[in-house]
C-alpha positions as CSV (number, residue, x, y, z in Angstrom):
1,M,114.9,91.1,76.7
2,I,112.5,89.0,78.6
3,T,111.9,85.4,77.3
4,S,108.6,83.5,77.4
5,Q,110.0,81.3,80.2
6,A,110.9,84.4,82.3
7,A,107.4,85.8,81.7
8,G,105.8,82.7,83.1
9,L,104.7,81.3,79.7
10,P,105.3,77.7,78.6
11,P,108.4,77.2,76.5
12,M,108.1,76.8,72.8
13,H,109.4,73.3,71.8
14,S,110.6,72.4,68.3
15,G,110.4,69.0,66.7
16,A,107.8,66.3,67.1
17,S,106.9,64.8,70.4
18,S,107.7,61.2,71.0
19,V,104.0,60.7,71.8
20,S,101.7,62.6,69.5
21,R,98.5,64.0,71.0
22,K,95.7,66.2,69.8
23,P,96.2,69.9,70.9
24,T,93.8,70.9,73.7
25,V,91.9,74.1,74.0
26,N,94.4,75.1,76.7
27,D,97.3,74.5,74.3
28,E,95.7,76.6,71.6
29,L,94.9,79.4,74.1
30,F,98.5,79.6,75.3
31,A,99.8,79.4,71.7
32,L,97.6,82.4,70.9
33,L,98.8,84.2,74.0
34,R,102.5,83.6,73.1
35,R,101.9,85.0,69.6
36,G,100.2,88.0,71.0
37,L,102.9,88.7,73.5
38,A,105.8,87.9,71.2
39,P,106.4,91.6,70.3
40,L,106.3,92.5,74.0
41,L,108.7,89.7,75.0
42,R,111.3,91.1,72.5
43,A,110.8,94.7,73.4
44,P,113.3,96.7,75.6
45,W,112.5,96.6,79.3
46,W,111.3,100.3,79.5
47,L,108.8,99.6,76.7
48,Q,107.6,96.5,78.4
49,V,107.0,98.4,81.7
50,T,105.4,101.3,79.8
51,L,102.9,98.9,78.0
52,I,102.1,97.1,81.2
53,Y,101.5,100.4,83.1
54,G,99.5,101.8,80.2
55,A,97.3,98.7,80.1
56,A,96.7,98.9,83.9
57,R,95.8,102.6,83.6
58,L,93.4,102.0,80.8
59,L,91.7,99.4,83.0
60,S,91.5,101.9,85.8
61,Y,90.1,104.5,83.4
62,A,87.3,102.0,82.4
63,I,86.6,101.3,86.1
64,F,86.3,105.0,86.9
65,L,84.0,105.6,83.9
66,G,81.8,102.8,85.0
67,A,81.7,104.1,88.6
68,A,81.0,107.7,87.3
69,W,78.1,106.4,85.2
70,H,76.4,105.3,88.5
71,A,77.5,108.3,90.5
72,E,74.9,110.5,92.2
73,E,75.2,114.2,92.9
74,S,78.1,115.1,95.2
75,P,79.9,118.2,96.6
76,W,82.1,118.0,93.5
77,G,79.6,117.8,90.8
78,G,76.2,116.5,89.5
79,R,75.1,113.0,88.5
80,Q,77.1,111.0,86.1
81,P,80.1,113.3,85.9
82,D,82.8,113.1,83.2
83,Y,86.1,111.4,84.0
84,L,88.1,114.4,85.0
85,T,85.3,115.7,87.2
86,F,84.8,112.3,88.9
87,I,88.5,111.8,89.8
88,N,88.9,115.4,91.0
89,R,87.4,114.6,94.4
90,W,88.5,114.3,98.1
91,D,92.1,115.2,98.5
92,A,92.3,116.4,94.9
93,G,90.1,119.3,95.9
94,W,92.7,120.4,98.6
95,Y,95.5,120.2,96.0
96,E,93.4,122.3,93.7
97,R,93.2,125.0,96.4
98,I,97.0,124.9,96.7
99,F,97.2,125.1,92.9
100,D,95.0,128.1,92.9
101,G,96.1,130.1,96.0
102,G,98.9,128.4,97.8
103,Y,98.8,127.9,101.6
104,P,97.1,130.1,104.3
105,T,99.4,132.3,106.4
106,T,97.3,131.5,109.5
107,I,95.6,128.3,110.6
108,P,91.8,128.6,110.5
109,R,90.4,127.6,113.9
110,N,87.1,126.8,115.5
111,A,85.7,128.8,118.4
112,D,87.3,126.4,120.8
113,G,90.7,126.9,119.3
114,T,91.0,123.6,117.4
115,A,92.3,123.8,113.9
116,Q,89.9,123.4,110.9
117,P,90.9,121.2,107.9
118,N,93.2,123.3,105.7
119,Q,95.9,123.1,103.0
120,W,98.8,122.5,105.3
121,A,98.0,118.8,105.6
122,F,99.0,118.4,101.9
123,Y,102.6,118.6,100.6
124,P,103.6,121.0,97.9
125,I,105.6,119.2,95.2
126,F,102.6,117.7,93.4
127,P,100.5,120.9,93.1
128,L,103.7,122.8,92.1
129,L,104.4,120.4,89.3
130,A,100.7,120.7,88.1
131,R,101.0,124.5,88.3
132,G,104.2,124.4,86.2
133,L,102.5,122.3,83.5
134,S,99.5,124.7,83.6
135,A,101.8,127.7,83.1
136,V,103.4,126.0,80.0
137,T,100.3,124.6,78.4
138,G,97.4,126.6,79.8
139,L,95.6,123.5,81.1
140,E,93.2,123.9,84.0
141,W,93.8,122.1,87.3
142,A,91.8,118.9,86.5
143,A,93.7,118.1,83.4
144,A,97.1,119.2,84.6
145,G,96.8,117.3,87.9
146,A,95.7,114.1,86.2
147,I,98.5,114.3,83.6
148,I,101.2,114.9,86.2
149,A,99.9,112.1,88.4
150,T,99.7,109.6,85.5
151,V,103.1,110.5,84.1
152,A,104.7,110.4,87.5
153,G,103.1,107.0,88.0
154,L,104.8,105.8,84.8
155,A,108.1,107.2,86.1
156,A,107.5,105.3,89.4
157,A,106.8,102.1,87.5
158,L,110.0,102.4,85.5
159,M,112.0,103.2,88.6
160,I,110.5,100.3,90.5
161,Y,111.6,97.9,87.8
162,V,115.1,99.2,88.1
163,L,114.9,98.8,91.9
164,F,113.5,95.3,91.6
165,R,116.3,94.3,89.2
166,N,118.7,94.5,92.2
167,F,117.2,91.3,93.5
168,S,115.5,89.4,90.6
169,A,115.7,88.3,87.0
170,P,114.0,90.6,84.4
171,G,110.9,88.5,84.2
172,T,110.2,88.4,87.9
173,A,110.9,92.1,88.2
174,L,108.4,92.7,85.4
175,W,105.8,90.7,87.2
176,G,106.5,92.7,90.4
177,V,105.8,95.9,88.4
178,A,102.6,94.4,87.0
179,F,101.4,93.6,90.5
180,F,102.2,97.2,91.6
181,A,100.4,98.7,88.5
182,T,97.3,96.6,89.1
183,F,97.2,96.7,92.9
184,P,93.7,97.3,94.2
185,I,94.4,101.0,95.0
186,S,96.7,101.6,92.0
187,A,93.9,103.7,90.3
188,V,95.2,106.5,92.6
189,L,98.3,106.7,90.4
190,Q,96.2,108.5,87.7
191,V,94.1,110.8,89.8
192,P,95.2,114.3,91.2
193,Y,96.8,112.9,94.3
194,A,100.5,113.0,95.3
195,E,100.9,109.2,95.6
196,S,102.5,108.7,92.2
197,V,105.0,111.5,92.6
198,G,105.9,110.2,96.1
199,M,106.3,106.6,94.7
200,F,108.9,107.8,92.2
201,F,111.0,109.6,94.7
202,L,110.8,106.8,97.2
203,A,111.8,104.1,94.6
204,A,114.7,106.2,93.4
205,A,115.9,107.0,96.9
206,L,115.7,103.3,97.9
207,H,117.6,102.3,94.8
208,L,120.4,104.7,95.5
209,L,120.5,103.6,99.1
210,I,121.0,100.0,98.0
211,K,123.6,101.1,95.5
212,R,125.3,103.0,98.4
213,N,125.2,106.2,96.4
214,Y,124.3,108.2,99.5
215,A,125.2,111.7,98.1
216,A,122.8,111.3,95.1
217,A,120.1,110.1,97.5
218,V,120.0,113.3,99.5
219,P,118.1,115.6,97.0
220,L,115.7,112.7,96.3
221,V,114.9,112.3,99.9
222,M,114.3,116.0,100.2
223,L,111.9,115.9,97.3
224,L,110.2,112.8,98.8
225,C,109.7,114.6,102.1
226,L,108.1,117.5,100.3
227,S,105.8,115.1,98.4
228,R,104.5,112.7,101.0
229,P,105.1,112.2,104.8
230,A,107.7,109.5,104.5
231,G,110.8,111.1,106.1
232,A,110.6,109.5,109.5
233,P,110.6,105.8,108.3
234,F,113.1,106.6,105.6
235,A,115.5,108.1,108.2
236,A,115.1,105.0,110.4
237,V,116.0,102.8,107.4
238,V,119.1,104.8,106.6
239,G,120.2,104.6,110.3
240,L,119.7,100.8,110.4
241,H,121.4,100.4,107.0
242,L,124.5,102.2,108.3
243,L,124.5,100.2,111.5
244,L,124.4,97.0,109.6
245,R,127.2,98.1,107.4
246,W,129.2,99.1,110.4
247,W,128.5,95.7,112.1
248,K,129.7,93.8,109.0
249,R,132.6,96.1,108.3
250,K,135.1,93.2,108.9
251,E,133.4,91.1,106.2
252,E,132.8,94.0,103.8
253,P,134.8,97.2,103.9
254,F,133.0,100.4,105.0
255,P,135.2,103.2,103.7
256,V,135.4,106.4,105.7
257,R,134.1,108.4,102.7
258,E,131.0,106.3,102.5
259,L,130.5,106.5,106.2
260,V,130.6,110.3,106.1
261,L,128.2,110.5,103.1
262,G,125.9,108.0,104.8
263,A,125.9,110.2,107.9
264,V,125.0,113.2,105.7
265,L,122.1,111.2,104.2
266,L,121.0,110.2,107.7
267,V,121.0,113.8,109.0
268,A,119.3,115.1,105.8
269,S,116.6,112.4,106.2
270,G,116.1,113.2,109.9
271,V,115.8,116.9,109.3
272,M,113.5,116.5,106.3
273,A,111.3,114.3,108.4
274,F,110.3,117.5,110.2
275,G,110.9,119.8,107.2
276,W,107.3,120.4,106.3
277,M,106.4,121.0,110.0
278,L,109.2,123.6,110.2
279,I,108.0,125.3,107.0
280,A,104.4,125.5,108.3
281,W,105.7,127.0,111.6
282,W,107.8,129.5,109.7
283,V,105.0,130.6,107.4
284,T,102.2,130.7,110.0
285,G,104.2,131.6,113.1
286,E,102.5,128.7,114.9
287,R,104.8,125.9,116.1
288,T,102.0,123.3,116.0
289,A,100.5,124.4,112.7
290,Y,101.1,121.1,110.9
291,T,100.2,118.7,113.7
292,D,97.1,120.7,114.6
293,T,96.0,120.6,110.9
294,E,96.7,116.9,110.6
295,T,94.6,116.0,113.6
296,A,91.7,118.3,112.5
297,W,90.2,115.4,110.5
298,R,90.3,113.0,113.4
299,G,88.9,115.5,116.0
300,S,91.5,114.6,118.7
301,D,95.1,115.2,119.6
302,L,97.8,112.9,118.2
303,V,98.6,110.1,120.7
304,L,101.0,107.6,119.3
305,F,99.6,104.1,118.7
306,K,96.3,104.8,120.5
307,P,94.0,105.1,117.5
308,W,94.6,101.5,116.5
309,F,93.6,100.2,119.9
310,D,90.5,102.5,119.8
311,A,89.7,101.1,116.4
312,G,90.1,97.5,117.7
313,V,87.6,98.3,120.6
314,D,85.2,99.8,118.1
315,L,85.3,96.7,115.9
316,I,85.2,93.8,118.3
317,G,84.5,95.3,121.7
318,P,86.6,96.2,124.8
319,L,87.6,92.7,125.8
320,W,89.3,91.5,122.6
321,G,89.6,94.8,120.8
322,P,93.0,95.9,122.4
323,L,94.5,92.6,121.2
324,L,93.6,93.2,117.5
325,P,96.5,95.6,116.8
326,L,98.9,93.2,118.5
327,L,97.6,90.4,116.3
328,L,98.2,92.6,113.3
329,V,101.8,93.2,114.5
330,V,102.4,89.4,114.9
331,L,101.0,88.6,111.5
332,A,103.2,91.4,109.9
333,L,106.3,90.1,111.7
334,L,105.6,86.5,110.4
335,Y,105.1,87.7,106.9
336,M,108.1,90.0,106.9
337,N,110.2,87.0,107.9
338,S,108.8,84.8,105.2
339,Q,111.1,83.3,102.5
340,S,109.6,85.4,99.7
341,V,110.1,88.7,101.6
342,R,113.6,87.8,102.7
343,R,114.5,87.6,99.0
344,I,113.8,91.3,98.4
345,G,116.9,92.2,100.5
346,S,117.5,93.7,103.9
347,D,117.0,97.4,102.9
348,L,113.6,96.8,101.4
349,Q,112.6,94.6,104.3
350,L,113.7,97.4,106.6
351,W,111.7,100.0,104.6
352,C,108.5,97.9,104.8
353,G,109.0,97.2,108.5
354,M,109.7,100.8,109.4
355,Y,106.9,102.1,107.3
356,L,104.4,99.7,108.9
357,L,105.7,100.8,112.3
358,Y,105.2,104.5,111.3
359,L,101.6,103.8,110.2
360,L,101.0,102.0,113.5
361,A,102.4,105.0,115.4
362,V,100.7,108.0,113.7
363,L,97.9,106.8,111.5
364,H,94.3,107.0,112.5
365,P,92.8,103.9,110.8
366,Q,90.0,104.7,108.4
367,S,89.1,104.2,104.8
368,S,92.2,106.0,103.5
369,T,94.4,103.4,105.2
370,F,94.2,101.2,102.1
371,R,95.8,104.0,100.1
372,M,98.5,104.5,102.7
373,L,99.7,101.0,102.0
374,L,101.0,101.9,98.5
375,P,104.5,102.7,99.7
376,L,104.8,99.0,100.6
377,F,105.2,98.3,96.9
378,P,108.5,96.3,97.5
379,L,106.1,93.5,98.7
380,A,104.9,93.3,95.0
381,L,108.3,91.7,94.2
382,A,107.9,89.4,97.2
383,A,104.5,88.4,95.8
384,A,106.1,87.5,92.5
385,F,108.7,85.4,94.4
386,I,106.0,83.3,96.0
387,S,105.6,81.2,92.8
388,A,106.7,81.3,89.2
389,S,103.5,79.5,88.2
390,R,101.7,81.4,85.4
391,A,98.4,80.3,86.9
392,Y,99.3,81.9,90.3
393,R,100.6,85.1,88.7
394,F,97.7,85.7,86.4
395,T,95.3,84.9,89.2
396,V,96.9,87.6,91.3
397,L,96.4,90.1,88.4
398,V,92.8,89.1,88.1
399,M,92.2,89.3,91.8
400,F,93.9,92.7,92.0
401,S,91.8,94.0,89.1
402,V,88.5,92.8,90.7
403,L,89.5,94.4,94.0
404,Q,90.3,97.6,92.2
405,I,86.7,97.7,91.1
406,V,85.6,97.3,94.7
407,W,87.9,100.1,95.9
408,V,86.8,102.6,93.3
409,V,83.1,101.8,93.6
410,W,83.1,101.7,97.3
411,L,85.3,104.7,98.2
412,W,85.3,107.0,95.1
413,Q,81.6,107.4,95.3
414,F,80.2,110.0,97.7
415,A,77.8,108.6,100.2
416,A,77.1,110.5,103.5
417,I,77.1,108.3,106.5
418,S,75.3,108.8,109.8
419,T,78.0,111.1,111.3
420,G,77.5,113.5,108.4
421,Q,81.0,112.5,107.1
422,A,81.8,110.2,104.2
423,W,84.4,107.5,103.4
424,P,87.3,109.1,101.6
425,P,89.6,107.0,99.4
């Protein structure tokens, strides 16, 4: 049970004060808040997480409805679409194709041999879950996809709370979940995208890694790698985790059984990092089917790290542009070494660091980059560690909610730009 102090609310004192004073408006507001939150503060942790997640998703629902009311005609529907039509855009359309017809057996190509955008860029677990729900209930894609995403997001929030409890008191862990649930791009947790499913598998795999239950983590890592492209950074984290345990084996025993099981997890993670590429090769007969498909959207071959330097040049010119990615790296290193981030533990620090390195290596920076930051959710706990002040924590929630409006209105709308493309969320 989470007390009012743990939740960041002022303690409730009994007895008369030595110096009587007239209650202020602020006192009355917080007294009202305490009374309103009292049932939540006495509820079991899973209900608290569920209520917080549900409130966050209702907020996102209202934001989507407001954005849809102002939406113009798009390739996915007419003006002022309903909620399910409005959220069934962008990547959701590709998942719908997988839901309806699976993956192509050949890679569609242009006259010059370059790959055209196709379903192989999108992983199978999410559309398979939606298809299973549809088979049981008869629901169409739009409803089935939204339900799977929203429920998986709740499962992720519950799992993230369990993960955060390894490092914090219940109240702080709950605030970390609240930051995750209201993060500016958290609205994606209820749309037919694979993020929510991937977040659940990632949080569960990280929890088992921290608990050193390596055998149980293997199937979760396999499912994670068939949900979202996270295998490479996770394998790096497992390898560094095992190296640290080996380095400290004199201080803390590292039994042979755990070493073997850890090695199994490392191999499984490393293989599954390339698992979807191998499946695409096996089905299509083309060794580069996956990488050709992934680069179809950027219009150039994959060259590690180069897109970030190109983006820097595009933003601020050829003189200072190449220094921009280096500045981002320096800022990231400073933050990752801050006191609040160190409190989330070495394994979560390693995950955030390796995932950022992975994004720097392979990602072509564009509007979807904001969404790609969601796997950095352990930093939500670090944000809660910055201060226990209720003013700070509520301010973060308000700021995240406002930025969520910005993200939805800016990126979920369809507006063609000069290149004939559009900004995807």
